[in-house]
C-alpha positions, 0 to 999 in steps of 0.5 A: 547501463552495464558493460558486457566486458565488465567482470562483475557482469559476467560473473552474474550471467548464470543467475541472469540467464536463470531469472530470464528462464524463470520469467519465460516459464511464468513459474511461480512455484518458488514464489511465496504468496499470500494465497498459500495458507502455509507461507510462514512456514516455508520459511522455516522449511527452507534454509536461507543461511546461504542468502548471497545479499550482494547478488540480490541487490546486484540482480534487483538493481541491474537486472530487474531495475534496468527492465523497469526503468526502460518500461517507466521511461516509455510512460509519460511522467504525468501518467506514472500515478495512474494505476491502469498505466503501471500496474503491469510494469510493477507487477513484472518488477515484483515477480522479477525481484521474487525470482532474484530473491530465490536465486540469490538463496534469500527469503522473500520479503526481506529488508534488502527487497523492502529497501529496493521497493522503497527506492523505486517508490521514491523515484517514480511514485513519491508525487502520486499521493493527494494532498488534502486540504486541512479542515477549517474551523467553522466560524464562531457565529455559526457555532454559537447559533447552532448551539443556541438552536439546539439548547432552545429545541431542548428547552421547547421539548421539555416544556411540551413534555411538562405541559402534557403531564400537567394536562394529564394530571389535571384531567385525573384531578378533574375526573376525581372530583 
């Protein structure tokens, strides 16, 4: 939690107010998405030389993160890996971080955002991947039996083809005389 009398907290009060206003409006015009065909061109058009990375980290962790942590603690730990229970919270976190990135004057995505989401994943979702048991080799006797059956089947087919050829050849010779 943050102390409201803390000077660093009051220093970013305007930025936090701006993020809150953006989230309330649900204005996504500042957010670059894949749906926009020119999303890569926007980074070149917008100048991010004044990126305040410290502000971005502070806003991501203190503002967006505090909201997300509170929402996740309302969900039982067993449900953290159930997409239906967490999807809206992850989406809100993503939107909040995107707005914070814009407020800090940075491009989205960037290495700080990547590190932040890696932190969130390692905190909440590190146990969500299902572990598959490695496949075991088939018993040697089964492998040998299947190989023998296949080779025998090929031998039988070759014999049938040769028999048919000899029958046709025999009929030709017999009809010739």
